[in-house]
C-alpha positions in Angstrom: -4.9 2.5 21.5 -4.4 0.4 18.3 -0.9 -0.3 17.1 0.1 1.1 13.7 0.4 -1.6 11.0 4.0 -2.6 10.1 5.2 -2.5 6.5 6.5 -5.9 5.6 9.7 -6.2 3.4 8.8 -6.5 -0.2 9.4 -9.8 -2.1 11.8 -8.4 -4.7 15.1 -6.5 -3.9 14.7 -2.8 -3.6 17.3 -2.3 -6.3 15.4 -4.6 -8.8 14.3 -2.6 -11.9 10.7 -3.7 -11.2 10.9 -1.8 -7.9 9.9 1.5 -9.5 6.4 2.4 -8.2 6.1 5.7 -6.2 2.5 5.3 -4.9 1.6 8.9 -5.7 -2.0 9.3 -6.8 -3.0 11.8 -9.5 -5.8 12.4 -12.0 -4.7 9.5 -14.2 -4.0 7.1 -11.3 -6.5 7.6 -8.5 -6.2 6.2 -5.0 -9.0 4.0 -4.0 -9.7 1.7 -1.0 -12.2 -1.2 -0.8 -15.0 -1.0 1.6 -13.7 -4.0 3.5 -10.2 -2.4 3.9 -11.8 0.9 5.2 -14.0 -1.1 7.6 -11.1 -3.1 9.0 -8.4 -0.5 9.1 -10.1 2.9 8.9 -9.6 5.8 6.5 -7.0 7.5 8.7 -4.8 4.4 9.0 -5.0 3.7 5.3 -4.0 7.2 4.4 -1.1 7.1 7.0 0.1 3.8 5.4 0.0 5.4 2.0 2.2 8.3 3.4 4.6 5.6 4.7 4.8 4.1 1.3 5.4 7.4 -0.4 8.2 8.2 2.0 9.8 4.7 1.5 9.4 5.1 -2.3 11.3 8.4 -2.2 14.0 6.9 0.1 14.5 3.8 -2.2 13.8 5.5 -5.6 10.7 3.2 -6.0 9.0 0.2 -4.6 7.5 -3.0 -5.9 3.9 -2.7 -7.1 2.6 -4.8 -4.1 3.2 -3.6 -0.6 1.9 -5.3 2.5 1.1 -3.9 6.0 0.4 -6.2 8.9 -1.2 -5.7 12.3 -1.3 -8.3 15.0 -4.7 -6.8 16.0 -6.3 -7.5 12.6 -7.3 -10.8 11.0 -6.1 -9.7 7.6 -3.1 -7.9 6.2 -3.6 -4.6 4.4 -2.4 -4.6 0.8 -1.5 -1.7 -1.5 -1.3 -2.4 -5.2 -0.1 0.2 -7.8 -1.4 -0.8 -11.3 0.4 0.2 -14.4 -0.6 3.1 -16.7 -4.3 3.7 -16.7 -4.7 1.9 -13.4 -5.2 2.9 -9.9 -3.5 2.7 -6.5 -5.7 0.4 -4.4 -5.8 -0.4 -0.7 -7.5 -3.7 -0.1 -7.5 -6.9 2.0 -6.3 -10.2 0.6 -9.8 -11.5 0.7 -10.9 -8.6 -1.7 -8.5 -9.9 -4.4 
């Protein structure tokens, strides 16, 4: 069985004003994942990581726009980026950036 990716600590303090993203998709801010991220991590794992981010965002009243998961079993980390207004929440690999 594959180990679940670990959410790495974010680069800015959790109480920083920029730590305000909630990672909740909606009609104006869709959730998308790159084909490479889906191929490497799988849809279920990506959705489970998104749920972890949402729980953490509620717990800390927001997160930084960039969140990183890591798995010792995968050659690349799994990034989640929440763009500003009019953007999207994207799951991608660093090599997709």
